[in-house]
C-alpha positions as CSV (number, residue, x, y, z in Angstrom):
1,X,3.9,55.0,-17.1
2,X,6.3,56.5,-14.5
3,X,10.1,56.4,-15.2
4,X,10.6,53.8,-12.4
5,X,7.9,51.5,-14.0
6,X,9.6,51.7,-17.3
7,X,12.9,50.7,-15.7
8,X,11.3,47.7,-14.0
9,X,9.7,46.6,-17.3
10,X,13.0,46.8,-19.1
11,X,14.8,44.6,-16.5
12,X,12.1,42.1,-15.6
13,X,12.2,38.9,-17.7
14,X,8.6,38.1,-16.8
15,X,7.4,41.3,-18.3
16,X,9.3,40.5,-21.5
17,X,7.5,37.2,-21.7
18,X,4.1,38.8,-20.9
19,X,4.6,41.4,-23.7
20,X,5.7,38.8,-26.2
21,X,9.3,40.1,-26.3
22,X,10.8,36.8,-25.1
23,X,9.7,33.2,-25.3
24,X,8.4,31.5,-22.1
25,X,10.6,28.8,-20.6
26,X,10.1,25.4,-22.2
27,X,11.0,21.9,-21.5
28,X,11.2,22.0,-17.7
29,X,7.6,20.8,-17.0
30,X,5.8,17.6,-17.4
31,X,2.1,17.2,-16.8
32,X,0.7,13.7,-16.4
33,X,-3.1,13.5,-16.6
34,X,-4.2,10.2,-15.1
35,X,-7.3,8.5,-16.6
36,X,-9.0,9.6,-19.8
37,X,-11.7,12.1,-19.0
38,X,-12.9,15.4,-20.5
39,X,-10.9,17.2,-17.8
40,X,-7.7,15.3,-18.8
41,X,-8.2,16.5,-22.4
42,X,-8.4,20.1,-21.4
43,X,-5.5,19.8,-18.9
44,X,-3.3,18.4,-21.6
45,X,-4.4,21.0,-24.2
46,X,-4.1,24.0,-21.9
47,X,-1.0,22.6,-20.3
48,X,0.8,22.6,-23.6
49,X,0.2,26.4,-23.8
50,X,1.9,26.7,-20.4
51,X,5.0,24.9,-21.5
52,X,4.1,21.4,-20.1
53,X,5.0,18.2,-21.9
54,X,1.7,16.4,-21.7
55,X,1.3,12.7,-21.0
56,X,-2.0,10.8,-20.6
57,X,-1.7,7.8,-18.3
58,X,-4.6,5.5,-19.1
59,X,-4.4,1.8,-18.2
60,X,-7.5,0.9,-20.1
61,X,-6.5,0.4,-23.7
62,X,-10.0,0.9,-25.1
63,X,-10.3,4.2,-23.4
64,X,-6.8,5.2,-24.4
65,X,-7.6,4.5,-28.1
66,X,-10.9,6.5,-27.9
67,X,-9.0,9.5,-26.5
68,X,-6.2,9.1,-29.1
69,X,-8.8,9.5,-31.9
70,X,-10.5,12.6,-30.3
71,X,-7.7,14.7,-28.8
72,X,-4.7,16.5,-30.3
73,X,-1.4,14.5,-30.1
74,X,0.3,14.0,-26.8
75,X,2.2,11.1,-25.3
76,X,0.1,8.2,-23.9
77,X,1.1,5.4,-21.6
78,X,-0.6,2.6,-19.7
79,X,1.6,3.0,-16.6
80,X,3.9,5.5,-14.9
81,X,6.1,7.1,-17.6
82,X,9.8,6.3,-17.3
83,X,12.0,9.1,-15.9
84,X,9.4,11.1,-14.0
85,X,11.3,13.5,-11.8
86,X,11.0,16.8,-10.0
87,X,9.7,18.5,-13.1
88,X,6.6,16.3,-13.2
89,X,3.1,17.3,-11.9
90,X,0.6,14.5,-11.8
91,X,-3.2,15.1,-11.8
92,X,-5.6,12.2,-11.2
93,X,-8.8,13.2,-13.0
94,X,-11.1,10.4,-11.8
95,X,-11.2,9.3,-8.2
96,X,-13.9,6.7,-8.9
97,X,-11.8,4.3,-10.9
98,X,-11.3,0.8,-9.5
99,X,-7.6,1.0,-10.5
100,X,-7.0,4.3,-8.6
101,X,-5.1,2.6,-5.8
102,X,-2.5,0.7,-7.8
103,X,-2.0,3.5,-10.3
104,X,-1.5,6.1,-7.6
105,X,0.8,3.7,-5.5
106,X,3.0,3.3,-8.6
107,X,3.1,7.0,-9.2
108,X,4.0,7.7,-5.6
109,X,7.1,5.6,-6.1
110,X,8.3,8.1,-8.7
111,X,10.2,11.3,-8.0
112,X,7.3,13.6,-9.1
113,X,7.3,17.2,-7.9
114,X,3.5,17.2,-7.2
115,X,0.7,14.7,-7.2
116,X,-3.0,15.6,-6.7
117,X,-6.4,13.9,-7.0
118,X,-9.5,15.7,-8.1
119,X,-12.5,15.6,-5.8
120,X,-14.6,17.9,-3.6
121,X,-13.1,18.5,-0.2
122,X,-16.4,17.7,1.6
123,X,-16.5,14.2,0.1
124,X,-14.5,11.3,1.4
125,X,-11.1,10.8,-0.3
126,X,-11.3,7.3,-1.8
127,X,-7.6,7.3,-2.7
128,X,-6.7,7.3,1.0
129,X,-8.6,4.0,1.6
130,X,-7.4,2.5,-1.6
131,X,-3.7,3.2,-0.8
132,X,-4.1,2.1,2.8
133,X,-5.5,-1.3,1.6
134,X,-2.4,-1.7,-0.5
135,X,-0.2,-1.1,2.5
136,X,1.1,2.4,1.4
137,X,2.4,4.2,4.6
138,X,0.4,7.2,5.8
139,X,3.4,9.6,5.3
140,X,3.5,8.6,1.6
141,X,-0.3,8.9,1.2
142,X,0.1,12.4,2.7
143,X,2.1,13.5,-0.4
144,X,-1.2,13.4,-2.4
145,X,-2.9,16.8,-2.6
146,X,-6.7,17.0,-2.4
147,X,-8.5,19.2,-3.2
148,X,-6.5,20.6,-6.0
149,X,-6.7,23.8,-8.0
150,X,-7.9,27.3,-7.1
151,X,-11.3,27.7,-5.7
152,X,-12.9,29.7,-8.5
153,X,-16.3,27.8,-8.5
154,X,-15.4,25.8,-11.5
155,X,-18.0,23.3,-12.7
156,X,-17.3,22.4,-16.4
157,X,-14.2,20.4,-17.6
158,X,-12.5,23.5,-19.1
159,X,-13.1,25.5,-15.9
160,X,-11.8,22.6,-13.8
161,X,-8.7,22.4,-16.0
162,X,-8.1,26.2,-15.7
163,X,-8.4,26.1,-11.9
164,X,-6.1,23.1,-11.6
165,X,-3.4,24.5,-13.9
166,X,-3.6,27.9,-12.1
167,X,-3.0,26.1,-8.8
168,X,0.0,24.3,-10.3
169,X,1.5,27.5,-11.6
170,X,0.9,29.2,-8.3
171,X,2.5,26.3,-6.4
172,X,5.5,26.2,-8.8
173,X,6.0,29.9,-8.2
174,X,5.7,29.7,-4.5
175,X,2.4,31.6,-4.4
176,X,-0.9,30.9,-2.6
177,X,-3.1,31.6,-5.6
178,X,-6.1,33.8,-5.4
179,X,-6.0,37.6,-5.3
180,X,-3.6,38.1,-2.4
181,X,-0.2,39.5,-3.5
């Protein structure tokens, strides 16, 4: 390592975290996974490793109880959690649910930093129709990101969670994601 590289390492807090010399920042991130799904479980599990406080929003009590029995502990709620603010990232993990519109409308009324709905970009966006039917103005609907995550060709729930979380980290850090620096 060149002398200048050593100097950068010694003064860069990110390097100290990456080398295990300092703890990563904690407590300034909330991840709300909306609707119980395999992807939601991985999002919450992996998100905890990234410093997110995880919350599962599941309006269906039966589904919520099933998830509670299968997943590691995290907060659960049947509606938008109180106090969502600019530290909260929201990921809707199922765009086929009948309650998509009302749940998303209620979340859009919160002060969340980022809201996204999973779905392939070449399929119609059902959240747009559902929100329009509820009278949500187009400029509010435009706050919803879709597609979400980095385009890494993910197919399985763990891969989708990794791509989604990588996209959130890139967005939080003001980066485009991918391999361009």
